[in-house]
N, C-alpha and C positions, 0 to 999 in steps of 0.2 A: 675873045679875051678869057683869060682863065679864071674859073672860079673857083678861090682856095681857101679854107678855114680850119682849123683847129680848135677842137672841142674836147675838155677833159672830162670822161665822167665818174673818174675815182684817181686817187694818188695825188691830189693835192689839199693841202690844208689837213691832212690825215696820212697814218703810217698804213701803208698796203692799197690793196684793192686797184693796184694800176690798171688803167685803161685807157686810150686816147684814140678819137677817131682823125683821120685827117681828111679833107673832102677836097677832090681835086675835080671838078666839073661834075660828073655825076656818076662819080665813083668813091667809095668809103673805103679808106684803110684803116683798120681796125689793129692797134699798138697794144698788145697783152689785155689779157681778160683776166683780172687775178682777184683774189678775196682778202679779207682782212679777218683778223679773230674779235670776237665782241670787247666792246667796252666794259668795266667791270658792275654799270649799270643796267646794263642789256640782260637780262636775269634770265637764263635758261636758253639763250640763242646760241647755237652752234657757228654759227660762221655770218658775214656779212657781205655780200656781194653789190656789184653797182645795178643802177636803175636801167633796164634795157628797155623802156617803152619806146624811145626815139629812134632807137636802133630795129627795134618790129618794125616801125611803121616805115622803115626805111631799107626792108630787107634787101629788095632786089637792086640797090646799090652797091651793096656790099660787095668788095671784092675777095676778102678773105680776114683773116685774124692771123698777125704777123706775130711769133712770140719770140721774147728777147733770151728767157731762161726757164729752167723746169722749177722754179720755187712755187709757192702756194700764192704769192703776191701778184704771179704773174700769169698762171695757167688755173688757178683754182674755182676760177667763174666759169669756166666751159662747160662740165657739165651741167650748168643752170643756164649759160647763154643759148645752148646748143638744143636744148630742149624747147627753142622758141622758134630759133633760128637756124635753118640749116644752109652752113657757109663753110668753103674750106679753109684748113689751118694750114701756117708753115711755120717752122721750126728747125731746128737740127736735131740729129738722130736722139740723141739723149732726151732734149726736150718734147720732141714725140712722143717717146716712150713713158716717159712720165706722166705726160698729158692723157695718155691712152689709159694709165692704171685708175686715174682719176674719173674719167670718163665712162668706162666698162662698168663702174660700180652704179651705173642708173640703167635700169632695165629697157627704159624707153629709146637708150641709145645703144642697143645692143648691134644694131644694122649699119651704125655710124662708120663710114670708113674714107673720108674724105682729107685725109693727110698729105701732106707735102714735105720731104724731108730736104733742108737747104742745108748750105753752109757758109763761110765768110767768102768764098768765090761764085756763090750763085748771084746771077742777076735776073729778074723776070720784069717782060716787058709785058705792057699793059696797055701800050698802044702810047697815050698823053704822059704815061708815068713809069719810070723804070725803079723798081723796087732791088735794093742791094744790102749787103752786109758787111760787119768788120768785127773781127773778134775782139773780146774785154776780158778784164780781168776780175772776176768773182768766187763765191765760194763754192761753185758748180761748175763743171766742165762746159765746155760748148755754149758760154754765154754769148750773146751777140750783140752789137748796135745795128740799127736798122735806119736806112735811108731811104727817102722818098723823094726821087729824083725828079722835079718839074720844069718847063720850059722859064719859070720865074726863078729858079732856085731851087735848094736841096731845104728838105725838113728832117732833120738827124734826132734820132730818140737812142740815147745810150744806154737803154734799160740800166739794171744794177752794175756799178761799175766802180774799181779803183786802179791806182798805179802802184805795181809791186814789181819792181825789177828781178826778185829773187823768184818770183813764180814759177812754176813746172811749165813745159813748153805746152801742155795743153789747157793752161790757164793763162797764158802769156797774152796782153794787149798788143795787137798789131800795129804798134806805131807808125811804121811807114803808111799802111793803109789810111789811119787817120790823117796823117798829111796830105795824101793824095785827095781826101776827102774835100780837106780844109782847103785845099787849092782853087777847087771850085768854090760858087757861091752857095754859103752856109745861110738860108733866108730865117731859117728860125732852128733852135738847138734846145731840145727838151731834154734836161739833163739830172741827173740824179743829186739829189742834195742834201741825203738822210744823213751823211757823216759832217757836214760842214758845221754843226753848231758848236761842237767843242775845239775846235781850232787846233789841235793836235793830229798830227799822222797816225795812223794803224802799224803797230808793230808787224813786219813783214812775216809773213806765215812760216818761214823757215825756222825763225827766233821761238814762234809758238809751238811748232812741231817739236822743239829742242825742250820746251818749257813742258809739254805733255810727258814727253819720254823721262824728265827729271823728276816728275811726281810721281810716274810709274815706279821708277828705281827707290824713291826715296819712301815708299809704302809696301815695303815688300812683306809684312806681316799683314798685310790688311786685303781685304776682297775689296775690289774698286769699282763703283756703281758711275757709270759716265751718263751723265743727261747731254744730250745732242738734239739740234733740228735733224730730223730724217733726213731732210734733200741737201743738207750740206756736206756734200760727198767729200772737199777738201776735208774738214774735221774727220769723218769717218776715215779716211786715209791715215792720218795722223795717230788716229787710236790704233786701227790695225796696227800700223808698224811699230809704236811700242808695245803692244799685245804680243807681238813676235818677238820682239828684243829682250823682254822680260821674261820669256817663256811660259807665258800664260794661255790661259784659253778664253775665247771670246763667245760671249753668250748674246744673242739678236732679241731682245724684249718687245714684242710687239708685231703686226702685220705690215705696219707702216714701213718699219724700218728693215724687215726681212725682203719685201717686193723692192725697195729701192736698192739696196745692197745687190740682191740677184740681179736686178735691171743692170745696174752699172758695172758687176763683174760679165755680163754676158757682153756687153757692149766695150769692154777692157779700158773702160774709165776708171777702175780702182784695181789695183796693183797690189796682187797676194804674194808676200814673202814668203809664202809655205803653202803649201797644197792646202785645198780646202778642210779636208778631214784632219789637218794638223793643227789646225786653225780656229774653226768655229766648232761649238758643241750646242745641240737642241737644249732647249728650257727646260725639257721633260727632265734630262740626264743630267742636271745641274747640282743633284744631290751625290753624283759620284766624284765630283771631282773636290779637291781640297782647297778650303775658301779662298787662301792668299794665292791660289793660282787661276783664281777666276777675275774675269773682266765681264760685267754686264752692261752692254748697251743699250740704256732705256731713250725712247723718244717719245713715248705717250700717245694717246690717241690723237689722230689728225696732226701727226707731228709737234703737238706742244707737250714738251717734257715735264715743266715744273709742275703742271696739276697731277701727273702720276706719282710724282716725286711725294706729295702731298699725301696718295692714298698709303704710298709704302710706308710712310711715317705713321700713318694712322693705324697700320697692320690690316688695312682692309685689302692687300692683294694678296691673290691667292698663291702667289708663288713665290715673293721675293718680300721678307721681312729685313728691315733696317734695324743694325744692330751694332754694339760697342765694338767688334771687327772689322766694319766698314768704314772705307772713305767714301763720300759721295761729292763727285767730281763735277759739277755744273761748268761745260764747255760752251754752254750758247749765252750770246750779250742780252739780256732782257730790253722789251721795250720799256718805256716809262710807264704805260699802263700796267705791266707786270712786276714795277720793282717792289710794291707792297706785298705781293703775293709771294716772290721770291723770299724777301725778310722774313715773311711767316712761316714758308717752308724749310729755312735755314734753322731757326728756332726750333722747330718740331723735330729735325734731322737730330740737333744737339741734346734735345730732352732723351733720344733714344740712345744716346751715349757715341754716335757714331760721329767721324768728323766731318768736315764740308770744306770743300775747296774752290772757289769759284773764279775762272780764266779773268773775267771781267775786274777783278778786285785790284789784279796783280798788273795788268797790261791792259793796253788799249786795242781790242782785235772786232774789227767791223771789215764787213765785205762792201761797203760803200765808199764812197769818194769824200775824201777829207776836203778839207778847204782848200790847201796847196793843189789836190788832185783835181778839185773842179776848173780852180784857175789855169791849170794847165792844158786841162780840155778845151778851155775858152778859147787860150792864145792859141791853141792849134787850130780850133775850128774858125774862128774870128766871126763869129755869127753876128747879123743885121739886128737878130731878136732872140731873147734868151728867156725861157720858161723854164724855173725850179720847180720840181717835181718829189715825188716819195718823201714825203715829210709834212708835219704841222706847220703853222704859220710862222711859230718863231724859228724853225728850220729853214723855211723858205726866205725868211727875211735875212737869216743870216748869209745864206747862199747871195741873196740879192747883195749884200754889203761887199761879199768876195768880188762878184761881178764888176760892181763899180770901183774895186780897186784896180781894176785891171782895164780900166777908162770904158768899159761899157756904158752908154747914156742911160741914165735912170728911165725915162720914156720908153726906153727898148727892154727895158726888164719887166717881164710880163707875168704879173701877179696874179694868179688864176683860181677862179671858184668852181667846182663840178657846176657845168651846165653854161660855162660862158663861152661864147662863140667868137674867135678872133680869126675876123675876114680880111683877107688883102685886098685892099682897096687902093688902087694909084700907088702901088709899090708900098703900103704901111698897112702895118695890120691894126684893125680898128675893132673895138668892142661892141657887137651888133647882134641883133635876133639873138641873144642870150634866153635860157630858160631853165625852169629849174629842175634840178636832176636828185632824185633822195636816195634812199638805200633800200635793197632788200634783204630781210633778213630770213636767217634758213634755221628754222626749227625742225629737227627730224627729217621727216620727208616732206613737210609744208614748204613752200616757196611762198613768201609775200604774204602770207597769211598771220604774219605777228604785226602788229602796229603800234603807235603809240597806247591806246587805249590798253590793249592787252600787257604793254611792258610798264604801264602805271600800275592796271592790278596785281601785277607779280610782284612790284616795288612795296604796293602795300601791304601784302600777304607777307612778304619777307620781313618788314618793319613792325608792323601792328598786327598782325593775325587777322583772323575772319571770326564773325559771332554770327550764329545759324539760329534762327526762330521759325519752329513749324509750328502751326496752329492749324485745326480744322472749325470749318464753320457750315451753319446750316443758313444758306439763303434766302429759303422761303421764309423761315421764321426769323430771320434778321438777327439771329444769336451765334455765339461761339459754344462749340460742341465740347470741345475738351481743352484743358489748360495746354499754353504752348510748352514745346519741347526744346531746351535751349541747347546748343551747343557750340563751345568754344575751342579754335585751334590756335596756338601761337600769340594768344590775348590775356586771357587770365587762366589761375587752376579754378576749375569748376567748385571742388570742395571745400576750399579756401574761402571763397568768395561767394558763398549762400543767400546771404543778404543782397547782394549786389544782383543776383540770378533771379532772387523773389521779385526784387522790384520792377526788373527789365520783365517779367511776364507779366505784371500786374499792368505796367505802362502798354504792352502787347495787346491786352486783350480790351483796354479803356480805348487805346485809340481804335482799334477794331468796332467795337460795340458802337462809338461816337460814329465814327464813317456810316455803319449800318442804318442807325436812326436816322440820320441827317440827311442820307443822300438817296433819292429816289431811284435815279440812275446810277446802275452799279457799272464800276468800272475797274478791274482787277489790278491796272495799273495805278492807278489812283489809290487804290486800298494799300497796295505793297508798298508805294513811295510816300505812302504817310507813315506807315510802321518801321521803314527805314528811316526816316528824318527822325523820328520821334528817338528811337534807339540811339540813333548817330549823338544825338544832342545828349541824351542822359549818360552815354558811356563815356562819353568826353568830358563831362562835367565831372565825373566822378573818378578818372582813371588818366585825365589827360591825354588819352591816346585816340588814333582812329582807325579802328580796326574795320574791315570791309563787312558792312553789314549784310546779310542775305536774309529775307524774310521770304520762309515758305508758306502760302494759304491754299489751301486744300479747302474742297468741298464735300461734304457730307453726300452720298449716294441716293437721290429720293427714289430712282426707279429699278431699286435692287429686286432680280427675280428670286422667288422660292428656291432653295437647293434641292427638295425633295418632289416628287409626282403629285405630292397632294394641293387639292386647289385651294387656296386661303383667300378670303374676303376680308376686305378692312372697312368697316363702315364708322362713322363718325358718331360715337355716344352707343354703340352696340356691339354686341358680340358675335361673330361669324357662328352661322349655324353648321352643326358637324353633320354631314350624311353619311350613312353607311357605305361602305365599298362594295362596289359593283362586282360580279364576278365577271372575269372575259369568257364571252362566248366564243365555242370554237366554231370556225368558220371552213368550208369545203377546201378552201385552200391554203388553211393554216400549216399543213406539213410539208409545204413546198418550200423550197429554200429560195432565201432572197436572192435577188439578183442586184449586183452592185452596178451603180452608174459608175462610166469612166472617171475619173478625175477631170475636171477642168484644166485645160493648158494655161499654165502661167504667162499673159498677155502682156509684153512689155508696152509701157506707154512712155512717149517724150514729152518732156515739159518745156514749154516756152516760156522762157523770163522777159 
């Protein structure tokens, strides 16, 4: 009997972070390994990736990671996953090259080379399982759907997709292949639902290309700064075409976009209407160009262009300053979480005198399936079970409604959460042996060392600031040696609140003296906790704010050695007797050179925890 189960590790009830595990007998087939960008309350976090604990414990069962396309929500977690699990990766040529760009940034993975290039005609035989693929339409070439073929039927993963009848050949969905897959038994369909909430279909990409060209032509006297996602190859192609058609020069701003464009050109996934030297100009040579003949393609750090536009508008960018002769053209469709950031950015750009145009305000542009697209996919595949993925719960709910409209039974629509394990039992999927899957927060080089406590502290610091009280005590004499030194950052302005600071200082001294007087058994943690509680209550009563209070209590050194060579004797109630200094006597060996002993080797010791 086949042991078959499906577990989402991300991509459900959230935007991005796609990762799904299909287990057949003792083999695990991982579909995508993506990241998502942090929410506004995840302060300081760079990216968020799935929790890999379950997969790490079952490494020997993993057949491989199968990638649908080259965007961060499908490949972005690979550098972090492969540091803990060494498994093969399967993907199209462009997807593998983009994955390599992300993976090679990790020094620990410099020797990793277990890549396998596949295409829509590939079929990989794992014995009980055959893995095959089909072309889909998305905003990047070589996007693939994945078919896990088992004796009980097929598990089909669409990846990100949409239907666009005007798509170029290397973006086009292979509908005959979809029909072929649908003619077999599709046991479960994991389908992109990200575009189903609005109801309306996306505008065809040919019309978006015309819209971009028209925008360039309507702003002949302005420099154009285009904000786009670095991995949206289709949008970059349209920008290149419009740049050449209006006889402008294109500047690529940032390593992300340069690496992606160079890779796409090398693989012939970007078509250049002019030779490179006639089309591209380096950022350092930007000043040699006439402003209205310049197009700057800005993607920002890690493919997030909006935050970098913020820096430009604030004058913080070293090379590009936004001014009255600029048009800022935002060609990316922001996620719901980024809408407020985009609104503030637009406002800041207008303050600099520049014009702003945003493609999503004039037309619906999306690389994801609309409601009609999803229903068409369901009708072609005719799945027994359907799991909507790639979206928050309201998006998944819209996809559920769309599925019911094409007569899919409600109890055959799997509204999954991360960690849900849907097992095939007697031909039906049942929720069984589920477990909790959290998130792994990436901050700088740290992986998973940021938790709820750290985020809470960062939130407090961002909202109410920090209040530090530094005081020195003499534990033996049980007294405070000096008045506390108080510091405030992001809480109150010290010079304007002298009375508050004086009273806080007096409370600190009183609390410490009371503790030293009334407690025979001294405990540093209890002492500092008492100071923290007293100051927290006082500061809240006075200001109605709750800053992070950090008491620093130091002890005066009782065993301090004298700094000179004289001998000092200290006696209770008596003065030390002074002795005359003795002359140094010459010895027979006094003229010999001192022999240096070899330095001891630094011996490393292992600590066992």
